[in-house]
N, C-alpha and C positions, 0 to 999 in steps of 0.2 A: 590829516590823521591817518594812521595806519589801520588796516582792518582790525587788528587786535585792540587798538585804542577805541575804535568805534564800539566794538562788542563790550569792552570794559565799561564805557560810559553808559551804554544802554542798560547793562547789568546793574551798575551802581544806582541808577535812577529808580530801580524797583518796578519798572514797567512790566505789567503782566498782560497776557493776551486778552483783548477785549471781545473776542468772539464768543466767549462763554466759559472756556476751560480754565482761564486764568493762569496759564503756564508762563513762567518768566521768559520774556522775549530775548533778553541778552543771552541766557543759557542756551536757548534754541539756536541762536545765531552762532554762538561759539562752537556748538556741536557740529554744525554744518561747516564752519570754517576749518575745524580740525579734522574733518573727515577726509581720508586720502583719495577717495574716488573723484573722478572728473568726467564730464562737466557737472556743474552745480546749477540749481535753478532757484528762483524766487517766485512763489505763487501767492496771490492774494485771494482769499476766500470771500467773495462778495455775494455769496448765495444766501442772502438775508431772508430766510424763510420763516422765522419765528413770528407768531401773531403779535401785533402791537409794536413791532420794531421797524424803524425807517431811518435810522441815523446813517447807515452806510449809503443809502440812496440819496439822502440830503447832501452828504459830503461829496459824493461823485458828481451830482448835478450842480452843486453850488461852488465847489472849489476842487476840481479834478486834479489840479497840479500838486496839491498836497499829497495825494496818493501816489502820483508818478514820482515825485521827489523822494518819498519814503521808500518806494521800491528800488530806486536807483541807489539810495544809501544802503539798503539791505544788500544789494548786489556788490557794492564796494566792500561791505563788511565781511561777506562770506566768500568772495571770489567767484560770484556768479555773473554770467554775461547775458542771461536771457531770463525774462519774466513773463508770467501769464496772470491776467486778472480774470477770474471766473465769476461772471455775473449771471444772476438769475434772469430767465427769459421774460419774467413779468416786469422788468425794469427797462423798457425800450428807450426812455428818455435818458437814463443813466448811461446806457450803452452808447447812444449817439453822442452824448456829451464827452464821454471818456475817449471815444474814437477821434473826435475832433481835437481834443486836448493832446492826444498822442501824436497826431499829425503835426500840431504846432510844436510839440517838444522835439520832434525830429528836425523840423526846420530851424529851430533856434539852438540846436546842439546839446539839448538836455539828454537826448537819446541818440543812439547810433554808434559807430565804431570808435569814436573818441569823444567821450562825454565831457563837454565844456573844455575841449582841447587837451584832455588828459590822455593817458595811455590805456585807460579802462573803457571798454565798450560795453554797452547795455542795450538790448533790444526788448521791446515790450509789445505784447499782443493781448487782445480781448478775446475771450472764449465765452460763448453764451450757453448756459445750461438748457435743459429741456423740461424743467418744471418739477424735478424730483427733490423733495425735501431732504432725503437722505444724502444728497450730494453736498449738503452743508457740512457733513462729517468729512474730515480732512482726507481720509484714505479713499472714500467713495468719490470725492472730488477729483483726486489724482487719477483714479480709474477712468472717470469721465473725460478728463483732459487728454488721456491717452487714446480716446476714441472707443472706449469700452463701455459696457453697461455699468451704471453707478452702483457698485456693490462694495460693501465694507471689506477691508483687508484685515487679516489677523495681525496683531502686534505683540511682540517684536517681529521684524525689524521696524523701528520708528522711521517716519518719513525723513527725519534729519539725517539718517544714515542711508536708507534706501527708499527714496520717494518717487518722484516723477521719473518714469523710464528706468527705475532702479537706481537712480543717482541721488546724492545728498540734496535735500530740498527744504527750503524755508517755506512754511505754510503759516501765514498770518492773516488776521482780519483787517478790514479797511481802517478801522479806528486805531488798531495797534500800529500800523505803518504810519498813519498820519501823526500819531503822538510822538514818534521818533524825532520829528522836526522840532518840537518844543524842547525835547531833551538836549539835542545837539545845539540848538540856538542859545539856550539859557543855562545849560549845564545840568548834570545829574542831580546836584543838591537842590537846585531850584524846583525841579519836578518832584523830587522826593519830599519836599516840605509840605506838599499837599497830601491829604489822606490820613489814614490811621493804620497802626499795626503793620501788616505785610500787604495791605491794600493801599498802594501809593499812587499819587497823581490824581487825575480826575476821571470820571466816567460820564458818558453821555447817556442819560436816562431818557426814555421815550414814554410819555404819558398818553394813554389811549383808553378806549372803552367808555364807560359811563362817567366822563369827567366834564366839568364845566370848561376847563381850559386844557386842551390837549396840545402836545407838541414836544419839543426837545429841551431838556435842561442839562447843561454840563456843570457839574459841581464836584467838589472833592469828596472822596469816599468818607463816610462817617456820619453824614446827615441821616436822621432816622426816617423810616418809611412814613411815619405820621407827619413829620415836618415837610417832606416832599409833597404829600397829598394836600396839606393845609396851605402851604406857602405858594405852591406852583399849580397844582391841579384845581384848587378852588372848590373841592367837594364834587358831588355828582352833578351831572347835567340834568337829571330828573328831579333834583332837590330832595330825594329820599336818602335815608342813611346808608352808608357803605356797609355791605355785609362781608365782602371778600375782595382781596386784591391778589392777582396772580403776577408774580415777579419771575422773569427769566424765560418767557416764552410758553408755548403750549405744554411743555414738560416741566414747568416750574410749579412750585407749591402755591396753594391757595392759603392766604393768611387772613385771619379775622382781625377786627379792631383791637383785640387784646394783645396782638403782636406788633402793633404799630410803633412801639418804642424801639423796635429792632433797628440797629444802625445798618446802613447800607454799606456793608463790606463783606468780602468773600468769606472770612472765617466765621463771623457772627451768623451769617445766613446758613452756612454749612452746619453749625452747631444746632440750629433750629430746624434742621431737616429741609432747608430750602436752598435756593441758589440765586445769585445775581444774574448769571447768564449774560446775554447780550444787552442787558439793561432795559428790557421791556417791562412796563408797569401797566397792567390792564385792570381797570376798576369795575366792580359790579355792585349794584345797590341791593336792597333787601328783598327784591322780587326774584332774584336769581335762584334757579333750581340747582343746588349743589350736587345732587345725585346725577343729574344730566351732565354737569361739568366733569364729574369723575368718569362717566361713560364716554364722554367726548374724547378724553385722553386715550383711552384704550382703542376707541374707534379710529382715531387719528393714527395711532401706531400701526394698527392693522392695515390701514390704507397706504401708509408711507414706508413700511418696512421693506428693506431690500430683499428679505426672505432668506438670507444666508444662514442665520442661526435659528434653531427651533424655539428657544425661549421667547424671542421677539415675534417670530412669524406666527407661531401657534398660540403663544401665551396671550397676545393682545386679543385674538379672536375669542378665546375662552374668557378673557376678562370682560368683554362686552356681554357675553352670555350670562356670566355670574351676576353682574350688576343688574341686568334685566330681571333676573330671578329675585334679587333683593328688592328692587323697586316694586315688583309684582306681589311682594309679600309671601313668596314661596320659601318657607323655612329660612327667614332672613338671618337669624343669628348664626346658623351653621354656614350659610353662604358668605357671611362677612368673614368668618374664620378662613374659609376656603380662599376668599379674595386676598386676604392678608398673606396666606401661604404662596399664592400665585405671584403677588408683588415681590416677595422675597426671592422667589425663583428667578423672576425676570431681572431683578436688580443685580443678583449675584452671577447669573449664568449667561446674560446677553453679551454678544461680541463687542458692541459699541454702546454709546450713550442713547441711541434711539430706543432700544428696549430697556436699557439699564436705568434710564431716567423716567420712563413712562409711569412707573409706580409712584413717583414723587407726588404728582397732583392727586392721585387716588388716595395715597396714604394721608395726605394733608386733609382731605375731606373726611376720612375716617377719624382722624385725630381731632380736628377743630369743628367739624359739623356732623357729629355722629347721628344726630336726630334725622338727618336726611337719608341715612343709610340703614334705618332700622325697620323698614317696611311699613311704617306708620302711615305714610302717604297713601299706600294701596288700601290699608284698612279704612282710612277716612273716605276714600273714594267709594269703597264698597258700602259704607254706611250711607253715603249720599244716594247711591243707587237703590238701596233697600229701604229708604225712608228714615234712616237713623238720624238723630240730631247731630248737627255739626256746630261746635261752639268756637 
């Protein structure tokens, strides 16, 4: 197949990025292919930092050649001769397995100056991150690959036009690159037959938290969240009722049981103010403190922000303070309004998804669990301390 044919087949399959953003993979590859600058690069974002996610690690440790083959195909498709896999430092076994697989690939001719005897060369390296969550954001990852501090870049220009070292660059997730193998082995129509709407193919969902059966479930888009929890998770490990499920990592929305009929696809979740993200599904039973969960999102952002933009850097710190005042019962109603305004500012004004998505879990708590953010807990505690009756 020519590079154009590979890009067309991937585009026709409807494959979208599995790292969280859901951008069409074929469109990204075509943009890099058509870019006039040279050289071009293929990068794999394996900085899997979301809570409750482990599919990238399982694939790299279990079948690393899927990822290698996907990256070689991407190189053929866009005219790139060099690739980098950016792996988080917390995955030493995945790093060791990938390095051994790359050595084997060089020995057998999958990598090197003439891939499988062809005229196309492709070299591949592993680069290990230093533990920064923000380096999961594509431009911060590129900064880190260049040996710089992991700070988000302003866009445009997009990485497909000016990415690694200012050259056209493919940035894809582990699962995205591995899915290309299915598309090219069986055809675009085969892959597109799975899924619903514009969410085509399969997604690897990772079940974690308070679940009876945690692990990985690969299924077509369209199954409801409730079906996922009933058929595969088996309810909570504690045996208590589920109060909330967070889908999409630490910046994903908290969904109550009333939302469990929501189909797991990009558009349905977006309409509900939520996101699929990298496919992490974390379950909480009815003992969870939802105000603490909202605070945790702001605290996480404050700790992991790269600090480049003010809404994220300062907003997250102010968010922790406002939630603390709400929980303490200090003019809770007014502070809830202030918190909503702060969420709007962060969502609209942040440079990247770190600050832009931090409001999502907070807003979901305000929407679905308002009783946890009305200061009543503080009033109940005060009654207990002063001898008031608690019913």
